MARKEVO-17189 format. One record per residue (C-alpha): residue number from 1; residue in one letter; chain; x, y, z. Coordinates in pm, whole numbers. Each point is the difference from the previous one (the first is absolute). Layout:
BEGIN
R,pos,code,unit,east,north,up
R,NUM,A,A,X,Y,Z
...
***
This chain:
BEGIN
R,pos,code,unit,east,north,up
R,1,M,A,11612,10652,11322
R,2,S,A,-230,7,300
R,3,K,A,-211,-247,152
R,4,F,A,-265,237,70
R,5,G,A,12,167,-358
R,6,S,A,-191,-38,-313
R,7,S,A,-35,-348,-191
R,8,Q,A,51,-158,374
R,9,S,A,-254,-229,152
R,10,V,A,-110,251,310
R,11,T,A,-256,-116,229
R,12,R,A,-349,213,-12
R,13,Y,A,89,323,277
R,14,E,A,-339,103,32
R,15,D,A,-140,-353,31
R,16,T,A,81,38,413
R,17,R,A,-249,285,-6
R,18,F,A,-265,-211,-146
R,19,L,A,77,-331,166
R,20,T,A,25,133,334
R,21,G,A,-339,196,-32
R,22,A,A,144,350,-51
R,23,G,A,-121,55,-362
R,24,R,A,-235,269,-40
R,25,Y,A,-285,-80,-232
R,26,V,A,-284,269,-16
R,27,D,A,-250,-171,179
R,28,D,A,264,6,340
R,29,I,A,80,338,-71
R,30,A,A,-327,203,-27
R,31,P,A,-98,241,231
R,32,N,A,-166,-114,324
R,33,D,A,-293,278,-58
R,34,A,A,-45,-122,-314
R,35,L,A,-398,-76,-125
R,36,F,A,-7,-318,-211
R,37,A,A,-160,-58,-369
R,38,Y,A,-187,-267,-117
R,39,V,A,-117,-51,-402
R,40,F,A,-320,-93,-56
R,41,R,A,24,-222,-338
R,42,S,A,-258,-95,-259
R,43,P,A,-104,-357,65
R,44,M,A,-91,-19,-374
R,45,A,A,189,-32,-356
R,46,H,A,-214,221,-209
R,47,G,A,-266,225,38
R,48,V,A,-191,322,18
R,49,I,A,3,186,357
R,50,T,A,-335,59,23
R,51,E,A,20,46,443
R,52,L,A,258,145,224
R,53,D,A,-109,171,325
R,54,V,A,251,12,263
R,55,S,A,-198,205,260
R,56,D,A,-54,-244,270
R,57,A,A,369,-110,-65
R,58,L,A,76,380,114
R,59,M,A,-201,-12,279
R,60,A,A,175,-333,151
R,61,E,A,213,38,321
R,62,G,A,351,114,-58
R,63,I,A,-17,102,-361
R,64,H,A,127,310,-162
R,65,A,A,-21,-34,-338
R,66,V,A,-138,-181,-287
R,67,M,A,74,124,-304
R,68,T,A,-184,-133,-364
R,69,A,A,115,106,-370
R,70,A,A,-253,291,52
R,71,D,A,150,103,310
R,72,L,A,338,54,-196
R,73,K,A,-143,208,-246
R,74,A,A,-191,179,239
R,75,E,A,346,130,157
R,76,G,A,136,44,-345
R,77,F,A,217,-295,-73
R,78,D,A,53,-154,-291
R,79,N,A,-65,-384,8
R,80,A,A,176,-93,-270
R,81,M,A,324,-151,26
R,82,R,A,312,14,-203
R,83,F,A,13,-273,-269
R,84,F,A,260,-32,-321
R,85,R,A,-134,-77,-359
R,86,A,A,176,-174,-263
R,87,D,A,45,49,-338
R,88,N,A,-217,-175,-214
R,89,R,A,48,-159,-352
R,90,D,A,-181,243,-158
R,91,G,A,185,310,145
R,92,T,A,-272,116,244
R,93,K,A,27,-74,384
R,94,G,A,-90,-278,232
R,95,N,A,-348,62,182
R,96,D,A,-90,244,252
R,97,A,A,-192,-141,220
R,98,P,A,148,96,362
R,99,R,A,-48,-156,307
R,100,P,A,-138,130,291
R,101,M,A,74,51,326
R,102,L,A,-364,-97,102
R,103,A,A,-235,-172,-207
R,104,E,A,-219,272,-169
R,105,G,A,-318,-151,-169
R,106,H,A,80,-307,-115
R,107,V,A,238,-285,216
R,108,R,A,250,-238,-248
R,109,F,A,194,-241,245
R,110,V,A,-101,-146,337
R,111,G,A,206,154,237
R,112,E,A,-32,399,-149
R,113,P,A,22,223,274
R,114,V,A,-371,149,-9
R,115,A,A,36,241,344
R,116,F,A,273,111,260
R,117,V,A,-85,-66,378
R,118,V,A,192,149,240
R,119,A,A,-42,-56,384
R,120,E,A,178,20,372
R,121,T,A,72,-399,-64
R,122,L,A,-33,-239,-245
R,123,Q,A,-266,-217,140
R,124,Q,A,-200,344,-16
R,125,A,A,96,69,-381
R,126,K,A,-83,-348,-108
R,127,D,A,-321,-16,226
R,128,A,A,-148,329,-172
R,129,A,A,95,-133,-333
R,130,E,A,-270,-289,65
R,131,L,A,-205,287,15
R,132,I,A,72,129,-347
R,133,V,A,-367,-46,-208
R,134,F,A,164,-112,-357
R,135,D,A,-195,-136,-283
R,136,V,A,118,-91,-344
R,137,D,A,-215,-84,-312
R,138,D,A,182,-275,-187
R,139,L,A,226,-36,-312
R,140,P,A,147,-246,-173
R,141,V,A,332,-127,39
R,142,K,A,265,24,-201
R,143,L,A,306,-251,122
R,144,D,A,149,-150,-318
R,145,I,A,302,154,-134
R,146,A,A,-150,70,-396
R,147,P,A,-156,335,-174
R,148,G,A,-348,24,59
R,149,G,A,-246,-125,242
R,150,P,A,-201,196,238
R,151,V,A,162,400,69
R,152,L,A,152,111,236
R,153,H,A,76,355,-158
R,154,E,A,-182,188,-228
R,155,S,A,314,157,-152
R,156,A,A,64,-382,-68
R,157,P,A,-268,-164,-156
R,158,D,A,217,-318,-89
R,159,N,A,183,12,355
R,160,V,A,316,92,-205
R,161,V,A,227,180,227
R,162,Y,A,268,41,-258
R,163,D,A,133,-163,-328
R,164,F,A,375,28,-6
R,165,G,A,211,-116,-249
R,166,V,A,385,-16,-57
R,167,G,A,181,-183,-336
R,168,D,A,-128,-16,-376
R,169,E,A,-259,-224,-44
R,170,D,A,-5,-21,-398
R,171,A,A,368,-105,19
R,172,T,A,-34,-227,289
R,173,Q,A,-311,-150,-166
R,174,A,A,183,-85,-322
R,175,A,A,311,-98,183
R,176,L,A,-212,-265,152
R,177,D,A,-146,-117,-312
R,178,A,A,332,-64,-130
R,179,A,A,95,-166,264
R,180,A,A,139,-415,-10
R,181,H,A,-188,-39,328
R,182,V,A,-251,232,179
R,183,V,A,-109,-85,363
R,184,T,A,-250,133,254
R,185,Y,A,-90,17,294
R,186,T,A,-269,131,292
R,187,S,A,134,15,335
R,188,Y,A,-255,117,340
R,189,D,A,182,192,224
R,190,N,A,-197,-26,372
R,191,R,A,-132,296,201
R,192,V,A,216,50,319
R,193,I,A,-63,199,297
R,194,V,A,294,175,152
R,195,N,A,-27,-66,363
R,196,S,A,309,167,146
R,197,M,A,56,-75,387
R,198,E,A,-87,316,101
R,199,P,A,-367,139,-179
R,200,R,A,-40,382,-128
R,201,G,A,-69,216,290
R,202,C,A,117,363,56
R,203,F,A,-88,308,246
R,204,A,A,-58,374,-40
R,205,E,A,65,297,233
R,206,L,A,39,369,18
R,207,D,A,315,138,93
R,208,G,A,-120,396,2
R,209,D,A,-114,62,-345
R,210,R,A,208,-260,-183
R,211,L,A,-146,-364,-27
R,212,H,A,216,-323,70
R,213,L,A,-98,-298,-208
R,214,S,A,201,-318,172
R,215,V,A,-54,-287,-243
R,216,N,A,141,-306,-71
R,217,G,A,28,11,-360
R,218,Q,A,318,-37,-237
R,219,G,A,77,387,-52
R,220,V,A,-95,358,138
R,221,W,A,-32,225,-259
R,222,G,A,-286,-153,-239
R,223,I,A,-219,44,304
R,224,K,A,115,330,119
R,225,K,A,-52,134,-358
R,226,D,A,-382,-136,10
R,227,L,A,-76,139,326
R,228,A,A,118,336,-105
R,229,K,A,-237,-10,-309
R,230,L,A,-270,-133,217
R,231,F,A,-8,256,266
R,232,K,A,110,262,-246
R,233,T,A,273,149,199
R,234,D,A,433,33,-46
R,235,A,A,172,-361,17
R,236,A,A,169,174,279
R,237,Q,A,-290,-67,281
R,238,I,A,20,-358,-43
R,239,R,A,234,-234,113
R,240,V,A,-16,-357,-90
R,241,T,A,198,-297,202
R,242,N,A,93,-377,-64
R,243,P,A,77,-180,343
R,244,D,A,83,-383,24
R,245,V,A,-169,-189,-279
R,246,G,A,-101,-323,-25
R,247,G,A,40,-101,-358
R,248,G,A,-125,215,-282
R,249,F,A,7,-183,-345
R,250,G,A,-104,234,-214
R,251,M,A,-329,15,160
R,252,K,A,69,250,249
R,253,A,A,179,218,-281
R,254,M,A,-359,208,-67
R,255,V,A,-220,227,145
R,256,Y,A,-334,-172,153
R,257,P,A,-321,178,102
R,258,E,A,95,-59,398
R,259,N,A,331,204,-102
R,260,L,A,-243,268,-46
R,261,L,A,-308,-14,183
R,262,V,A,208,-23,320
R,263,P,A,188,340,-19
R,264,I,A,-347,134,-108
R,265,A,A,-180,-145,343
R,266,A,A,340,141,168
R,267,R,A,-60,362,-118
R,268,Q,A,-334,25,42
R,269,L,A,-15,-112,305
R,270,G,A,287,115,162
R,271,R,A,107,-273,122
R,272,P,A,254,-316,-71
R,273,V,A,-184,-264,-213
R,274,R,A,147,-349,-10
R,275,W,A,-62,-295,-287
R,276,M,A,87,-360,13
R,277,A,A,-142,-253,-268
R,278,E,A,-70,-353,152
R,279,R,A,91,-295,-222
R,280,T,A,-288,-38,-137
R,281,E,A,-70,372,-95
R,282,S,A,325,-34,-161
R,283,M,A,-47,-290,-236
R,284,L,A,-344,183,-57
R,285,S,A,165,308,-76
R,286,D,A,372,-49,-86
R,287,N,A,131,45,-375
R,288,G,A,33,-303,-138
R,289,G,A,249,-177,-251
R,290,R,A,-12,-197,-305
R,291,D,A,-322,-170,-153
R,292,L,A,34,27,-370
R,293,S,A,-20,-226,-298
R,294,V,A,297,38,-298
R,295,T,A,-9,-135,-281
R,296,C,A,379,-67,-184
R,297,T,A,82,-103,-317
R,298,L,A,341,-63,-110
R,299,G,A,156,-85,-352
R,300,F,A,298,-199,-54
R,301,D,A,223,-65,-282
R,302,A,A,122,-272,-102
R,303,D,A,306,7,181
R,304,H,A,-265,60,351
R,305,K,A,122,389,-8
R,306,I,A,-310,203,126
R,307,T,A,-111,216,-278
R,308,A,A,-263,198,87
R,309,Y,A,-221,-5,373
R,310,K,A,-354,128,-5
R,311,V,A,-153,81,363
R,312,D,A,-375,37,70
R,313,S,A,-85,70,397
R,314,L,A,-308,48,143
R,315,S,A,53,161,366
R,316,S,A,-216,51,285
R,317,M,A,-9,321,148
R,318,G,A,-252,1,282
R,319,A,A,-323,226,-15
R,320,Y,A,192,373,-48
R,321,N,A,339,117,-153
R,322,S,A,264,31,259
R,323,E,A,360,234,84
R,324,F,A,184,-247,-193
R,325,G,A,-247,-299,-141
R,326,Q,A,-13,102,-376
R,327,G,A,382,85,-22
R,328,I,A,114,-330,217
R,329,Q,A,-255,-242,-203
R,330,A,A,69,157,-343
R,331,G,A,344,159,-30
R,332,L,A,195,-145,253
R,333,F,A,-80,-353,-104
R,334,A,A,107,109,-405
R,335,K,A,395,83,202
R,336,V,A,120,-411,6
R,337,L,A,-242,-108,-253
R,338,C,A,264,-157,-181
R,339,G,A,173,-142,297
R,340,P,A,338,-115,-53
R,341,Y,A,-41,-98,-396
R,342,D,A,117,212,-301
R,343,I,A,-361,51,-113
R,344,Q,A,3,282,-241
R,345,T,A,-348,-1,-164
R,346,I,A,-287,40,239
R,347,A,A,-399,82,61
R,348,F,A,-67,40,352
R,349,R,A,-405,121,85
R,350,N,A,-102,29,370
R,351,R,A,-343,73,108
R,352,G,A,-124,64,304
R,353,I,A,-337,-103,117
R,354,F,A,-238,164,253
R,355,T,A,-124,-279,254
R,356,N,A,-202,8,322
R,357,T,A,283,-69,223
R,358,T,A,263,223,212
R,359,Q,A,262,134,-243
R,360,V,A,262,-167,-141
R,361,D,A,383,217,-7
R,362,A,A,237,-92,235
R,363,Y,A,136,-328,85
R,364,R,A,406,-105,65
R,365,G,A,154,97,-380
R,366,A,A,-354,53,-184
R,367,G,A,37,-20,-360
R,368,R,A,300,-158,-28
R,369,P,A,-61,-358,150
R,370,E,A,-333,15,-178
R,371,A,A,189,57,-352
R,372,I,A,244,-269,63
R,373,Y,A,-211,-251,173
R,374,A,A,-169,48,-393
R,375,L,A,313,-19,-162
R,376,E,A,148,-337,200
R,377,R,A,-323,-141,-37
R,378,V,A,4,-6,-372
R,379,M,A,390,-48,-48
R,380,D,A,-94,-336,176
R,381,H,A,-285,-95,-186
R,382,A,A,187,112,-278
R,383,A,A,284,-252,73
R,384,R,A,-243,-322,51
R,385,E,A,-166,108,-343
R,386,L,A,293,29,-160
R,387,G,A,176,-314,181
R,388,V,A,323,174,99
R,389,D,A,155,34,373
R,390,P,A,-141,333,172
R,391,V,A,360,87,66
R,392,E,A,101,-6,-310
R,393,L,A,-301,188,-163
R,394,R,A,95,283,245
R,395,R,A,365,-27,-87
R,396,T,A,-71,16,-363
R,397,N,A,-208,347,71
R,398,F,A,191,207,271
R,399,I,A,177,321,-91
R,400,K,A,337,-74,-24
R,401,P,A,278,179,205
R,402,D,A,148,155,-278
R,403,A,A,-335,175,-87
R,404,F,A,18,198,300
R,405,P,A,-150,288,15
R,406,Y,A,-292,-121,-163
R,407,T,A,-289,168,-76
R,408,S,A,-338,-173,44
R,409,A,A,-260,-40,-197
R,410,T,A,-202,207,240
R,411,G,A,295,276,53
R,412,E,A,158,-149,292
R,413,L,A,347,74,-19
R,414,Y,A,166,-295,196
R,415,D,A,355,97,70
R,416,V,A,168,-395,50
R,417,G,A,-105,-329,51
R,418,E,A,148,-359,21
R,419,F,A,-318,-194,-48
R,420,D,A,139,-328,-106
R,421,R,A,301,37,291
R,422,V,A,-304,29,221
R,423,L,A,-190,-311,-135
R,424,S,A,291,-225,1
R,425,R,A,83,68,386
R,426,A,A,-356,-55,91
R,427,V,A,-2,-324,-219
R,428,D,A,340,-140,153
R,429,E,A,-188,146,376
R,430,A,A,-335,-159,-14
R,431,D,A,177,-318,-149
R,432,V,A,-226,-17,-271
R,433,A,A,211,-327,-106
R,434,G,A,-104,-132,295
R,435,F,A,-422,47,-36
R,436,A,A,-46,-319,-198
R,437,A,A,93,-254,280
R,438,R,A,-206,206,257
R,439,R,A,-255,-13,-236
R,440,A,A,53,-357,32
R,441,A,A,-47,-9,339
R,442,S,A,-282,185,33
R,443,E,A,-201,-210,-269
R,444,A,A,121,-280,228
R,445,K,A,-255,153,282
R,446,G,A,-286,28,-272
R,447,H,A,74,380,4
R,448,L,A,114,235,-330
R,449,R,A,229,199,-27
R,450,G,A,134,306,-213
R,451,L,A,216,260,-27
R,452,G,A,-48,359,-110
R,453,I,A,229,313,-126
R,454,G,A,-90,309,39
R,455,F,A,259,295,-139
R,456,Y,A,-88,355,77
R,457,I,A,90,350,-37
R,458,E,A,-119,338,135
R,459,S,A,65,336,47
R,460,I,A,79,243,300
R,461,L,A,-288,241,-35
R,462,G,A,-148,315,139
R,463,S,A,216,332,18
R,464,P,A,361,3,-102
R,465,D,A,51,283,248
R,466,E,A,91,-6,349
R,467,T,A,167,200,265
R,468,A,A,207,-102,292
R,469,T,A,82,241,304
R,470,V,A,296,-59,248
R,471,E,A,45,224,272
R,472,L,A,298,-32,211
R,473,T,A,-73,34,432
R,474,E,A,239,-29,275
R,475,T,A,-94,-401,27
R,476,G,A,-37,-109,-359
R,477,A,A,-188,69,-321
R,478,T,A,-369,74,-53
R,479,L,A,-106,-133,-326
R,480,Y,A,-372,104,-167
R,481,V,A,-91,-230,-277
R,482,G,A,-305,63,-230
R,483,T,A,-50,-399,-77
R,484,Q,A,-221,-160,301
R,485,S,A,27,-352,138
R,486,N,A,-247,-224,50
R,487,G,A,186,-305,186
R,488,Q,A,304,-36,-318
R,489,G,A,261,110,258
R,490,H,A,95,344,-149
R,491,E,A,116,154,345
R,492,T,A,259,-281,-33
R,493,V,A,155,0,-382
R,494,Y,A,-15,390,62
R,495,R,A,218,-2,277
R,496,Q,A,242,-228,-216
R,497,I,A,-29,233,-289
R,498,L,A,109,318,196
R,499,H,A,236,-242,236
R,500,D,A,196,-61,-312
R,501,Q,A,-3,385,-104
R,502,T,A,119,130,328
R,503,G,A,133,-268,215
R,504,L,A,-316,68,296
R,505,P,A,-69,-303,195
R,506,L,A,-340,-117,-84
R,507,D,A,-113,97,358
R,508,Q,A,96,369,-38
R,509,I,A,-237,37,-337
R,510,E,A,-386,94,81
R,511,V,A,-227,-39,-263
R,512,V,A,-289,209,-55
R,513,Q,A,-284,-51,-275
R,514,G,A,-322,26,-33
R,515,D,A,-74,363,110
R,516,S,A,-78,259,-257
R,517,D,A,116,297,266
R,518,R,A,309,-128,8
R,519,I,A,88,-107,-335
R,520,A,A,-116,195,-262
R,521,T,A,-65,-196,-261
R,522,G,A,52,-415,-134
R,523,G,A,-138,-243,-191
R,524,G,A,-109,-282,235
R,525,T,A,2,-329,-12
R,526,G,A,-124,-244,-274
R,527,G,A,117,-148,-326
R,528,S,A,347,-149,135
R,529,R,A,102,394,-2
R,530,S,A,134,50,360
R,531,V,A,320,-109,81
R,532,T,A,164,82,-370
R,533,T,A,-154,353,-11
R,534,Q,A,48,125,336
R,535,G,A,352,-203,33
R,536,T,A,110,224,-316
R,537,A,A,-92,311,189
R,538,M,A,166,-79,234
R,539,R,A,337,-77,-136
R,540,A,A,-59,348,-144
R,541,T,A,-92,144,314
R,542,A,A,294,-149,171
R,543,D,A,290,106,-246
R,544,V,A,-100,376,3
R,545,L,A,-11,-28,410
R,546,I,A,325,-177,-19
R,547,S,A,176,236,-270
R,548,G,A,-104,309,263
R,549,L,A,79,-120,237
R,550,V,A,369,-53,-185
R,551,G,A,3,333,-98
R,552,F,A,-65,134,332
R,553,L,A,309,-179,91
R,554,A,A,236,102,-201
R,555,D,A,-53,362,100
R,556,D,A,-19,-58,352
R,557,M,A,288,-203,22
R,558,D,A,185,175,-302
R,559,A,A,40,-349,-160
R,560,R,A,-42,-146,-350
R,561,D,A,-75,-322,-106
R,562,I,A,-245,-51,281
R,563,S,A,-153,-375,-37
R,564,F,A,-238,-172,147
R,565,D,A,-25,-353,117
R,566,A,A,-314,-123,-66
R,567,E,A,30,-365,213
R,568,E,A,162,149,285
R,569,G,A,-233,324,-15
R,570,V,A,308,226,39
R,571,F,A,143,317,-177
R,572,R,A,400,-15,-58
R,573,A,A,234,267,-102
R,574,P,A,349,-111,-181
R,575,G,A,306,25,179
R,576,S,A,-201,15,322
R,577,N,A,-107,-210,279
R,578,V,A,-263,203,79
R,579,V,A,-331,-230,-45
R,580,I,A,-336,156,13
R,581,T,A,-353,-151,3
R,582,L,A,-307,66,-170
R,583,L,A,-178,151,287
R,584,E,A,294,197,137
R,585,A,A,57,149,-349
R,586,A,A,-400,96,17
R,587,A,A,48,113,347
R,588,R,A,311,271,-144
R,589,A,A,-247,74,-257
R,590,K,A,-290,72,234
R,591,A,A,262,227,214
R,592,A,A,127,205,-282
R,593,G,A,-349,67,-125
R,594,R,A,-17,-228,-243
R,595,E,A,-330,-152,155
R,596,D,A,-84,-117,-399
R,597,L,A,274,-216,-70
R,598,A,A,-135,-224,234
R,599,K,A,-300,-50,-187
R,600,A,A,-33,-117,-369
R,601,S,A,-302,-97,-215
R,602,E,A,-16,-90,-357
R,603,T,A,-252,-98,-263
R,604,T,A,107,-253,-210
R,605,T,A,-184,-165,-333
R,606,L,A,54,-311,-151
R,607,P,A,80,-6,-340
R,608,G,A,-175,-292,-86
R,609,R,A,-224,-307,177
R,610,S,A,184,-313,104
R,611,Y,A,-127,-348,-93
R,612,P,A,37,-269,258
R,613,N,A,-16,-371,-146
R,614,G,A,-10,-352,126
R,615,C,A,-112,-355,-65
R,616,H,A,-242,-174,248
R,617,I,A,-15,-415,-67
R,618,A,A,-272,-124,209
R,619,E,A,-87,-377,71
R,620,V,A,-335,-105,122
R,621,E,A,-160,-352,99
R,622,I,A,-350,-84,-56
R,623,D,A,-226,-203,232
R,624,R,A,-217,-192,-271
R,625,D,A,-250,-116,235
R,626,T,A,-66,351,138
R,627,G,A,144,261,-222
R,628,E,A,215,165,249
R,629,T,A,297,137,-145
R,630,R,A,317,74,184
R,631,V,A,320,200,-108
R,632,E,A,248,-281,70
R,633,R,A,364,214,-113
R,634,Y,A,39,371,-87
R,635,S,A,298,142,-158
R,636,V,A,80,387,-100
R,637,V,A,265,148,-151
R,638,D,A,-3,354,-36
R,639,D,A,152,314,-143
R,640,F,A,-3,294,227
R,641,G,A,291,184,-87
R,642,V,A,239,65,320
R,643,L,A,-218,-75,302
R,644,M,A,62,256,287
R,645,N,A,-125,-271,259
R,646,P,A,-24,-392,-106
R,647,M,A,-160,-131,258
R,648,L,A,-264,293,-13
R,649,A,A,-22,-75,-377
R,650,E,A,-50,-376,42
R,651,G,A,-303,76,249
R,652,Q,A,-158,194,-251
R,653,V,A,22,-280,-259
R,654,H,A,-150,-207,263
R,655,G,A,-271,221,97
R,656,G,A,-99,17,-332
R,657,V,A,20,-369,-143
R,658,A,A,-217,-60,339
R,659,Q,A,-239,234,-141
R,660,G,A,14,-142,-374
R,661,I,A,-51,-354,147
R,662,G,A,-272,147,201
R,663,Q,A,-203,113,-356
R,664,A,A,93,-305,-198
R,665,I,A,-105,-254,257
R,666,M,A,-261,130,230
R,667,E,A,-92,412,32
R,668,H,A,-317,69,-235
R,669,T,A,-250,279,57
R,670,V,A,-344,-154,-59
R,671,F,A,-292,197,-28
R,672,D,A,-351,-158,-64
R,673,D,A,-247,94,-245
R,674,D,A,-133,269,225
R,675,G,A,317,157,-2
R,676,Q,A,45,-55,354
R,677,L,A,361,-95,136
R,678,L,A,22,-345,115
R,679,T,A,324,-36,62
R,680,A,A,29,308,330
R,681,T,A,115,-178,261
R,682,F,A,357,-205,17
R,683,M,A,-202,-315,85
R,684,D,A,-133,20,-394
R,685,Y,A,321,180,-159
R,686,G,A,275,-224,-35
R,687,M,A,348,158,122
R,688,P,A,318,-173,-18
R,689,R,A,159,-175,337
R,690,A,A,345,-108,24
R,691,V,A,-139,-342,-14
R,692,D,A,-83,104,-387
R,693,L,A,351,128,-109
R,694,P,A,288,-234,-48
R,695,M,A,354,108,58
R,696,I,A,25,288,-285
R,697,E,A,432,14,-104
R,698,F,A,99,340,-125
R,699,R,A,316,64,-204
R,700,N,A,29,344,-134
R,701,E,A,202,19,-338
R,702,V,A,148,345,20
R,703,V,A,-2,245,-381
R,704,P,A,43,303,160
R,705,S,A,-246,254,-137
R,706,T,A,146,325,-179
R,707,A,A,-265,189,57
R,708,N,A,74,115,382
R,709,I,A,325,54,161
R,710,L,A,-103,-291,243
R,711,G,A,-12,-239,-261
R,712,M,A,-337,-97,186
R,713,K,A,-314,-145,-211
R,714,G,A,-229,-37,314
R,715,C,A,-193,-302,134
R,716,G,A,-296,83,191
R,717,E,A,-245,-132,-240
R,718,A,A,200,-290,-214
R,719,G,A,-119,-313,207
R,720,T,A,-367,33,-53
R,721,V,A,89,83,-389
R,722,G,A,223,-307,-82
R,723,A,A,-203,-236,283
R,724,L,A,-382,23,-215
R,725,G,A,157,-201,-351
R,726,A,A,237,-211,190
R,727,V,A,-270,-163,174
R,728,A,A,-303,23,-213
R,729,N,A,236,-175,-257
R,730,A,A,145,-266,249
R,731,V,A,-392,-78,81
R,732,Q,A,-41,17,-445
R,733,D,A,290,-253,8
R,734,A,A,-150,-238,253
R,735,L,A,-328,-60,-199
R,736,W,A,57,41,-327
R,737,P,A,109,-379,-26
R,738,L,A,-372,-32,63
R,739,G,A,-125,196,-290
R,740,I,A,-71,268,232
R,741,E,A,170,305,-254
R,742,H,A,-168,316,179
R,743,V,A,30,76,364
R,744,D,A,-103,320,163
R,745,M,A,106,149,365
R,746,P,A,-55,-62,315
R,747,F,A,79,-359,-18
R,748,T,A,-219,-64,300
R,749,P,A,-55,-390,116
R,750,V,A,-393,0,-127
R,751,R,A,144,201,-351
R,752,V,A,261,-234,-55
R,753,W,A,-206,-332,121
R,754,E,A,-279,122,-275
R,755,M,A,252,15,-286
R,756,L,A,122,-360,106
R,757,Q,A,-363,-82,-40
R,758,N,A,-24,129,-320
R,759,A,A,320,-83,-164
R,760,P,A,-33,-145,-366
R,761,T,A,261,-291,108
R,762,E,A,191,-185,264
R,763,A,A,309,48,83
R,764,S,A,281,-121,-171
R,765,F,A,249,156,220
R,766,A,A,215,9,-295
R,767,G,A,58,379,80
R,768,T,A,127,274,-258
***
């Protein structure tokens, strides 16, 4: 096997570009003559707009336009943005209140776009925004995650966005009534701000009659369709590109008002227009993640086997329906609801609630972490209530290897899994046997120590379809892909996969992504789908390309049984010393008028999803005097199937774990009673730093997926999915001896200190 091929830890090809300042991010490549846009945002969380006067702003120096909702309507634009509606339990659809590009009649969260100012310079646009006269009659603010309260939309008098359900409520209740043991636990999953390294931004320009939008998103085709609809034009008149993108995490997968307002301004003014968010602006307006309360009830028989699982979840949806919100919080939550456990009787209810906050629908693995976190918290609590080892309780309830393929109670078809094998290795890697000694050492310092387990399973999501095109040139190959890198290392992995199939050196392969003119279709990036779907399409494309050239050479050389050596990248004929490289074969075909043989394109469809899974084990130490909680040890054993690049996979896990620890220990989005965001800067919003993180031990226990020819399972979101439960359960383990039986993230020093002050008993340091 080549040292540069698949399953090898090749360093990232694109990092040279990024680390030497040669990255091409959207704010770097905007046209020099572009006008600057600035968004005037609501300073109030909820109210009726009584005055919006932009006349003085329009007269300010350098101003080209100040757009409001009224202006958009006057120009014939639909102010309502696209959104998804979930299916309610009663057969109806979820609420249909759309999100406006610019506030119309009401404002419903601090930071909502009200007016769009375009000027020669950014400072001129900001100065003009100061001249806008804006007045609002305040309305009561709704922040709690519960039905009722101040009404945001007349179409939702109880503020319920949707009421989604899966399973059999009657059968589940009957099973709970008959259970030998019943355990209930309510967990809160705190809201987080995504905080991608590069804030959102875009620019738009005209190319004759065509419009070009460059946006730092996670795909180009959704926004292309939106723009074609917005302008009532053929999609061929729209080009969308994604340049280098500095982090997405799901947050950049959807369309925002600015992505539409910038192109509108560019077309109306006949000039390029650029917009880039500042950090506080991003924290106010980016779609957030988490923010839900989940009550879980497990029924067990006398042997501690789960007999029923009931879940009642309340999710904050923010002020409006958004592109993915209802689908992510309702449907994606349900997909891995049962985790790795053999649970056949379930009842799941999830209600989305309108609140006077930014939209909530995207953050690394949205839907899956919430479901797994709630399940692992109640499993851990059940082990304590039942007086059993949390490791053994999980083992007792795992789906057994001979049960696969296995259809879960929510209809998910798990292809393979060896969960006990993964758990056993994690227990060994984490040295769980030595925990008692480490706990005693912490106690000797006057500290508390706890160990927590988080076992997860998730599914790759998004379209199962993907297309790859490979074109051979005189110097190498150009690979066109439908996914979009946000910093994951796609350019390297795709080169590795194509190198495996063609023998071409990595530096002879050019990867083209994120351009709707050069790539006809694609699914973008999200849900850990990229390498699995794209790699499958690449394999098929390379096979077609090689097969075509084999047939051509057989005729051209009057030889049979032409073979291709992928490791060396050459064709050979039996009984002949003639060796023809891939590029030479392509050149021969072109010279013979068969240019078509130098290019191939294939679309493949995965027959099913794959299900990465793994076990995270965390140890925390808590300072009893200050409440400071530190994660001291962290071990991960994942089953990602076959890894295309183990080093990059480990990097993804490290990043995901860092985000999970960040949410568990310090990240928290806080609003005051008036809906003002109190954590709108990095001075106020805690973000994990290197000093806050332990060394993260990572191992991959390979159980190849049968749902794709690569044997992959995806890994982009796995670190976060497992980390939340592991850290929270470790904190619970540390505090349990004090009689503290319920803990919720984030475990900031003040919150943990308050728990310690209110502890019902002194620590016996007996452990659990």
